[in-house]
VOGU-3710 file (C-alpha; in Angstrom, 3 decimals, decimal comma):
1> xxxxxxxxxx> -22,956/45,484/-59,269  -19,717/43,976/-58,058  -19,262/46,652/-55,492  -22,375/46,296/-54,420  -22,068/42,515/-53,663  -18,663/43,003/-52,661  -19,683/45,359/-49,687  -22,875/43,384/-48,805  -20,701/40,502/-48,383  -18,314/42,636/-45,992
11> xxxxxxxxxx> -21,070/43,755/-43,849  -22,634/40,016/-43,590  -19,088/38,815/-42,480  -18,840/41,472/-39,948  -22,122/40,694/-38,744  -21,586/36,969/-38,361  -18,484/37,516/-36,687  -20,116/39,851/-34,101  -23,240/37,392/-33,245  -20,584/34,482/-32,912
21> xxxxxxxxxx> -18,697/36,791/-30,107  -22,107/37,800/-28,364  -23,133/33,593/-28,217  -19,891/32,934/-27,231  -20,053/35,486/-24,370  -23,428/34,264/-23,370  -21,914/30,863/-22,329  -21,393/29,970/-18,953  -17,856/31,221/-17,665  -15,294/28,979/-16,045
31> xxxxxxxxxx> -15,239/28,828/-12,358  -13,025/31,752/-11,147  -10,692/31,260/-8,743  -11,817/31,194/-5,225  -10,711/33,809/-2,456  -12,626/31,613/0,326  -9,687/30,475/2,639  -9,462/27,087/4,551  -9,386/27,606/8,714  -6,214/26,836/10,032
41> xxxxxxxxxx> -6,362/23,232/11,539  -9,327/21,870/9,762  -9,444/18,514/9,063  -13,023/17,602/7,620  -12,865/17,448/3,660  -16,295/18,956/3,380  -14,779/22,457/4,398  -11,938/22,206/1,989  -14,618/21,113/-0,370  -16,629/24,509/-0,102
51> xxxxxxxxxx> -13,337/25,997/-1,562  -12,202/23,797/-3,629  -15,450/22,070/-5,163  -14,196/20,015/-8,186  -11,333/18,551/-6,196  -14,014/17,331/-3,446  -16,312/16,168/-5,994  -13,161/14,094/-7,699  -12,409/12,420/-3,752  -15,944/11,694/-3,759
61> xxxxxxxxxx> -15,942/9,348/-6,122  -13,839/7,105/-4,257  -16,737/5,969/-2,973  -17,311/3,735/-5,862  -16,581/0,438/-5,526  -15,675/-1,091/-8,598  -12,961/-3,462/-10,120  -13,089/-1,584/-13,734  -10,700/-2,714/-15,821  -8,038/-3,861/-13,058
71> xxxxxxxxxx> -7,800/-7,719/-12,598  -5,732/-7,929/-9,337  -7,217/-4,719/-7,768  -10,356/-3,036/-7,301  -12,217/-1,502/-4,584  -14,336/-4,245/-4,003  -14,030/-5,498/-0,802  -13,532/-9,157/-2,113  -12,339/-11,812/0,393  -8,282/-12,838/-0,194
81> xxxxxxxxxx> -8,756/-15,746/1,579  -11,663/-16,944/-1,025  -9,686/-16,234/-3,556  -6,985/-18,361/-2,721  -7,777/-20,691/-0,028  -3,817/-21,318/0,255  -3,722/-17,912/2,516  -5,389/-19,500/5,241  -3,086/-21,981/5,716  0,082/-19,831/4,958
91> xxxxxxxxxx> -1,135/-17,349/7,811  -2,219/-20,287/10,043  -2,176/-18,566/13,803  -2,285/-15,100/12,463  -5,630/-12,860/11,985  -5,185/-12,683/8,048  -6,194/-16,222/8,310  -9,862/-15,538/9,759  -10,050/-12,085/7,701  -8,832/-10,744/5,016
101> xxxxxxxxxx> -10,734/-8,411/2,270  -9,343/-6,385/-0,396  -9,368/-2,398/1,222  -11,624/-0,107/-0,753  -9,868/3,025/-0,874  -9,024/6,647/1,627  -12,737/7,225/1,572  -13,714/3,821/3,400  -10,543/3,478/5,490  -12,525/4,173/9,032
111> xxxxxxxxxx> -15,316/1,885/8,534  -12,689/-0,749/7,067  -10,455/-0,837/10,178  -12,972/-0,430/12,324  -14,613/-3,214/10,737  -12,335/-5,730/10,453  -11,945/-9,266/12,663  -8,684/-8,157/13,176  -9,330/-5,643/15,870  -10,028/-6,741/18,816
121> xxxxxxxxxx> -10,091/-5,276/22,659  -6,362/-5,388/23,234  -5,715/-3,456/20,082  -3,408/-0,320/19,997  -3,662/3,033/18,384  -0,689/2,168/16,076  -3,537/0,430/13,885  -5,061/4,136/13,694  -1,864/5,142/11,608  -3,048/6,271/8,223
131> xxxxxxxxxx> -6,749/5,388/8,506  -7,107/9,862/8,957  -5,915/13,239/9,407  -6,751/13,381/13,215  -3,902/11,441/13,548  -1,501/13,594/13,570  -3,237/16,415/16,275  -3,449/13,289/18,865  0,346/12,770/17,921  1,328/16,286/18,791
141> xxxxxxxxxx> -0,991/16,232/21,518  -0,064/12,558/23,241  3,771/12,872/22,208  4,452/8,482/21,938  2,072/7,414/24,477  -0,131/7,775/21,414  0,985/4,291/20,306  -0,111/2,396/23,107  -3,372/3,889/23,793  -6,216/1,044/23,557
151> xxxxxxxxxx> -7,395/1,693/19,984  -10,856/1,987/20,938  -9,935/4,563/23,433  -9,719/7,326/20,446  -12,209/6,177/18,568  -14,466/9,094/19,306  -11,507/11,328/18,446  -10,641/9,718/15,023  -13,675/11,627/12,939  -12,264/11,844/9,341
161> xxxxxxxxxx> -10,878/9,135/6,730  -7,945/9,846/4,948  -8,551/13,430/2,908  -7,488/16,499/2,272  -5,215/17,448/5,215  -2,997/14,242/5,520  -1,430/15,514/2,223  -1,916/19,495/1,591  -0,837/22,368/3,990  -4,046/24,506/4,271
171> xxxxxxxxxx> -3,047/27,530/3,278  -0,740/27,293/0,193  -2,343/23,691/-0,804  1,614/22,926/-1,422  2,189/18,910/-1,109  3,243/17,988/2,627  4,167/15,268/4,981  2,118/14,833/7,565  2,931/11,497/8,729  5,272/11,061/11,859
181> xxxxxxxxxx> 6,558/7,581/10,899  7,913/8,593/7,836  9,426/11,869/9,068  11,235/9,444/11,330  12,256/7,028/8,299  14,044/9,672/6,151  15,194/11,562/9,240  17,049/7,950/9,979  18,410/7,788/5,936  19,646/11,095/6,632
191> xxxxxxxxxx> 17,302/12,559/4,096  15,731/16,278/4,489  11,846/16,672/2,926  12,952/20,131/2,356  14,771/19,634/-0,330  12,030/16,905/-1,867  11,106/18,512/-5,399  7,637/18,647/-6,093  7,736/15,872/-8,177  9,012/13,998/-5,556
201> xxxxxxxxxx> 6,436/14,947/-3,226  4,231/13,737/-5,585  5,431/10,277/-4,482  6,412/10,874/-1,375  2,902/11,967/0,082  1,997/8,085/-1,289  4,866/6,989/0,773  3,497/7,813/3,980  1,162/5,401/3,977  1,575/2,594/1,423
211> xxxxxxxxxx> 5,202/1,116/2,859  6,092/-1,865/4,858  6,275/-0,820/8,931  6,475/-2,564/12,204  5,673/-1,688/15,729  8,645/-0,902/17,489  8,634/-3,123/21,093  9,567/-0,162/23,019  6,556/1,882/22,465  4,655/-0,038/19,805
221> xxxxxxxxxx> 5,031/3,310/17,354  4,789/2,646/13,982  8,355/2,554/12,653  9,493/2,093/8,889  12,175/-0,401/8,776  14,847/1,420/6,269  17,725/1,561/8,178  19,661/-0,109/5,280  17,578/1,117/2,584  14,512/0,620/0,648
231> xxxxxxxxxx> 14,191/-3,143/-0,584  12,695/-6,261/0,381  16,468/-7,421/1,733  17,006/-4,614/3,632  13,789/-4,863/5,458  14,606/-8,270/6,590  18,181/-7,417/7,789  16,878/-5,122/10,261  14,245/-7,634/11,166  16,856/-10,284/11,806
241> xxxxxxxxxx> 19,155/-8,110/13,352  16,278/-7,167/16,098  15,041/-10,567/16,135  11,836/-9,123/14,731  8,931/-11,804/14,160  4,794/-10,952/13,357  3,941/-14,309/14,521  4,235/-18,297/15,434  3,089/-20,619/12,543  0,625/-22,702/14,301
251> xxxxxxxxxx> 1,445/-25,212/12,350  5,453/-24,928/11,183  5,885/-22,843/14,469  8,223/-21,158/12,702  8,872/-17,439/13,546  6,984/-15,259/10,837  6,851/-11,920/9,141  4,454/-10,291/7,845  4,402/-7,790/5,277  2,272/-4,987/5,206
261> xxxxxxxxxx> 2,128/-3,302/1,760  5,329/-2,345/0,443  3,993/-0,629/-2,883  6,756/2,679/-2,579  9,514/0,224/-1,377  8,994/-2,149/-5,397  7,884/0,815/-6,939  11,527/2,456/-6,312  13,252/-0,562/-7,680  11,087/-0,385/-11,354
271> xxxxxxxxxx> 11,557/1,580/-14,137  9,142/4,454/-13,590  10,604/5,681/-10,344  14,169/5,410/-12,210  12,739/7,234/-15,004  11,170/9,780/-12,509  7,372/8,779/-13,135  5,605/9,685/-9,278  2,748/7,864/-8,117  0,645/10,091/-9,018
281> xxxxxxxxxx> 1,198/10,578/-12,485  -0,242/7,367/-12,495  -3,015/7,173/-10,386  -3,863/10,770/-10,204  -3,575/12,065/-13,703  -4,892/15,000/-14,884  -8,379/15,544/-15,564  -11,411/17,584/-16,559  -13,652/18,088/-13,740  -16,410/20,623/-14,063
291> xxxxxxxxxx> -14,991/23,528/-15,269  -11,387/23,308/-14,333  -8,495/21,090/-15,108  -7,375/19,047/-12,127  -5,285/16,211/-10,484  -7,514/13,264/-10,138  -8,225/12,764/-6,468  -10,331/9,319/-7,662  -7,496/7,431/-6,544  -7,680/4,127/-8,676
301> xxxxxxxxxx> -5,733/1,409/-11,196  -4,166/3,641/-14,239  -5,954/0,865/-16,698  -9,109/2,832/-15,255  -7,856/5,963/-17,114  -5,160/4,416/-19,547  -5,206/8,019/-22,131  -4,658/10,048/-19,377  -2,251/7,890/-17,435  -0,102/6,361/-19,999
311> xxxxxxxxxx> -0,234/7,534/-23,262  1,220/10,676/-22,026  3,796/8,932/-22,206  3,183/5,827/-24,369  2,066/6,210/-27,906  0,866/2,826/-28,486  -3,199/1,611/-28,240  -4,724/1,525/-25,113  -5,609/-2,248/-25,584  -1,889/-2,792/-26,087
321> xxxxxxxxxx> -1,313/-1,300/-23,155  -3,573/-2,746/-20,762  -2,810/-6,169/-22,560  1,076/-5,306/-21,124  0,038/-4,576/-17,495  -1,875/-7,392/-17,186  0,117/-9,746/-19,171  2,926/-9,101/-16,843  0,703/-8,975/-13,818  -0,576/-12,400/-15,177
331> xxxxxxxxxx> 3,135/-13,910/-15,229  4,058/-12,405/-11,189  0,501/-14,232/-9,985  1,318/-17,633/-11,516  4,947/-17,441/-10,005  3,017/-16,186/-6,128  0,940/-19,661/-6,774  4,105/-21,435/-7,424  5,227/-20,204/-4,243  2,408/-20,937/-2,325
341> xxxxxxxxxx> 2,028/-24,450/-3,453  5,825/-24,496/-1,970  5,019/-23,095/1,097  1,926/-25,677/1,754  4,616/-28,510/1,140  6,928/-26,972/3,361  4,660/-26,300/6,333  3,657/-29,773/5,719  7,061/-31,524/5,794  8,352/-28,982/8,953
351> xxxxxxxxxx> 4,921/-29,820/11,084  5,268/-33,721/10,265  9,195/-33,613/11,582  8,202/-32,225/14,707  6,070/-34,863/15,401  9,076/-37,262/15,913  10,807/-36,512/18,421  13,545/-37,759/17,019  14,151/-34,893/14,631  17,357/-33,009/14,349
361> xxxxxxxxxx> 17,736/-30,021/16,017  19,712/-28,096/13,816  18,115/-29,146/10,430  14,686/-28,154/12,139  15,992/-24,995/12,967  17,365/-24,310/9,053  13,718/-25,716/8,507  11,853/-23,038/10,028  14,176/-20,448/9,328  13,993/-20,932/5,574
371> xxxxxxxxxx> 9,937/-20,885/6,286  10,508/-17,458/7,729  12,526/-16,686/4,779  10,127/-17,975/1,727  7,128/-16,941/3,629  8,065/-13,321/3,977  8,651/-13,048/0,306  5,688/-14,862/-1,006  3,562/-11,842/1,867  5,803/-9,091/0,301
381> xxxxxxxxxx> 4,401/-9,233/-3,547  1,608/-10,745/-2,475  0,849/-7,780/0,284  1,712/-5,074/-2,350  -0,610/-3,384/-4,246  0,641/-3,583/-7,836  0,872/-7,642/-8,724  4,327/-6,648/-9,529  3,504/-4,372/-11,748  5,329/-1,322/-9,821
391> xxxxxxxxxx> 8,941/-3,610/-10,160  8,175/-6,673/-12,077  11,822/-7,993/-12,377  12,533/-7,044/-8,403  9,086/-8,922/-8,105  10,030/-12,358/-9,894  13,125/-12,237/-8,430  11,845/-11,932/-5,063  9,194/-15,069/-5,652  11,912/-16,984/-7,418
401> xxxxxxxxxx> 14,064/-16,632/-4,338  11,060/-17,753/-1,784  10,466/-21,035/-4,228  14,030/-21,743/-3,703  13,775/-20,958/0,225  10,232/-23,042/0,095  12,266/-25,687/-1,331  15,251/-25,955/1,326  12,799/-25,824/4,058  10,965/-28,731/2,603
411> xxxxxxxxxx> 13,934/-30,674/2,173  15,651/-29,691/5,673  12,633/-30,827/7,112  12,475/-34,535/5,721  16,204/-34,587/6,290  15,935/-34,030/9,837  13,885/-37,605/11,031  15,888/-39,569/8,066  17,858/-42,472/8,597  21,265/-41,013/8,192
421> xxxxxxxxxx> 20,256/-37,857/9,719  23,028/-36,904/12,868  23,820/-34,700/15,535  20,969/-34,310/18,338  17,581/-34,520/18,562  15,122/-31,166/19,124  12,130/-31,222/17,350  11,165/-27,950/18,384  14,305/-26,243/17,909  14,350/-22,875/16,201
431> xxxxxxxxxx> 10,809/-21,627/17,030  11,960/-18,057/18,103  14,843/-15,808/17,064  14,141/-14,060/20,373  12,109/-11,436/22,197  9,886/-8,477/20,679  7,047/-9,502/18,340  4,826/-7,366/17,314  1,515/-9,420/18,596  3,197/-9,617/22,220
441> xxxxxxxxxx> 4,729/-6,143/22,023  1,166/-4,855/21,706  -0,864/-7,213/23,174  -3,203/-10,220/21,548  -5,417/-9,365/19,068  -3,313/-6,664/18,348  -1,825/-6,931/14,704  -0,384/-4,717/11,654  -3,558/-3,850/9,408  -3,055/-3,216/5,978
//
């Protein structure tokens, strides 16, 4: 009897295992690798999406407009000027004082650049840079004549927003640098892009666009100020050397610099970069999409996917990590506001002194130079997209210097009209460091677009 039951149990177990295998085999199989290929020179992301549907579906999620868990970012086109009215004064005389919204992401690049009020009839094609994969073929065809070509003249040839072809080789899918300004900057620094590791490339494809730049006065070409290095001070050194300015401040008449979005430069000074973390590790983490595991192409704040972006290295709770980021950003934001106040008061002091014909030239020159330096430091952190998180120590250093420089500017302006001030009169002294501004070079209405 015992032998009978033992045999019955073995038979039942075998049948059960066979049933499990049968059921398992009837479930939907994972998507098999495609044998389709992308035509050479294809720029339309929808065509790439037919070959890589999961990646494309992830990419399309960028159409969403949300702040998510981010306190200082997101993809809602909120006005920076309404959020911080002081910026109207800080950008006085420059189009950013009239129209300055939060960017919405890669898929919105064309709508956002053609819709901003900062684009005018004299805007040049340098402002198409980093908005479309169509740009590189046009530059390959037109050469450096592309950059100074009127913006509107090439509008019909710029058909796709930032997409697959900006970062990938269509045959191998390997990450590749397509940005001519970045390739030029690397050459200037003596760096061979062919020697970058795959992990380094997961940052360098982002550095194609998330950087500081200016227009060369001679041909209006987009150029990265990396001659002396990647830090804020290095860019400032170059701008001083070539007597560059973006505009003359409407109230203080100081020759000002406009920072673009130096995300890569600030990141390069931080602890994550020092430890080999790439931009994509945090902003494009590996996620489950459809039946496959892919690098997310829904680029957004890491706070929206902490488990995939942060907890692969940091084992604290999601709440703890979120509070660490926002707490640090809060400290940077408060310091930035202090600098905005100091700058506003410096502008007022310089503008008041400029109305006095007896104001001393040497003091006015120093006041305007200090305003330029302080404003550059404020905008460097304000225009950067992480509210200092990419490198908190560096961000606070830059803002701290800015506060000191702005207060010095205010003091120099007050001394210029003081009763004991000596030297020659010259209320207009120090207005410009020389020729070659981006606005003058490109024509009024053509300004760098973030």
